[in-house]
C-alpha positions in Angstrom: 102.6 136.4 54.9 103.7 134.0 57.6 105.4 130.7 57.1 102.1 128.9 58.1 100.2 131.0 55.5 102.8 130.2 52.9 102.4 126.5 53.7 98.6 126.7 53.6 98.7 128.3 50.2 101.1 125.6 48.9 98.9 122.8 50.2 95.8 124.4 48.6 97.7 124.7 45.3 98.9 121.1 45.5 95.3 119.9 46.3 94.0 121.7 43.2 96.8 120.3 41.0 96.3 116.8 42.1 92.5 117.0 41.5 93.1 118.3 38.0 95.6 115.5 37.3 93.1 113.0 38.6 90.4 114.3 36.3 92.8 114.1 33.3 94.2 110.6 34.2 93.1 107.9 31.8 94.3 105.0 34.1 92.2 104.1 37.1 95.2 103.5 39.3 96.7 106.9 38.6 93.4 108.6 39.1 93.0 107.0 42.5 96.6 107.9 43.4 96.1 111.6 42.7 92.7 111.6 44.4 94.4 110.2 47.6 97.2 112.8 47.3 94.6 115.6 46.9 92.9 114.3 50.1 96.1 114.3 52.0 97.0 117.8 50.9 93.4 118.9 51.8 93.9 117.5 55.3 97.3 119.3 55.6 95.6 122.5 54.5 93.0 122.1 57.2 95.7 121.5 59.8 97.4 124.7 58.7 94.2 126.7 58.9 93.8 125.4 62.5 97.3 126.3 63.4 96.9 129.8 62.0 93.6 130.3 63.9 95.3 129.1 67.1 98.2 131.4 66.6 95.9 134.4 66.0 93.8 133.5 69.0 96.9 133.5 71.3 
């Protein structure tokens, strides 16, 4: 597994963890925080997928 694939896996894991925490959060502010974090990690994962695809195409 390459470094980019390791990062992709980590970002996907963090996304899932943040989504779970958001579902379990009882306070609205914390729920929103973890939903924003999940979205950020989702975007980073998408960037990693693009970087991997670009690297494989080269």
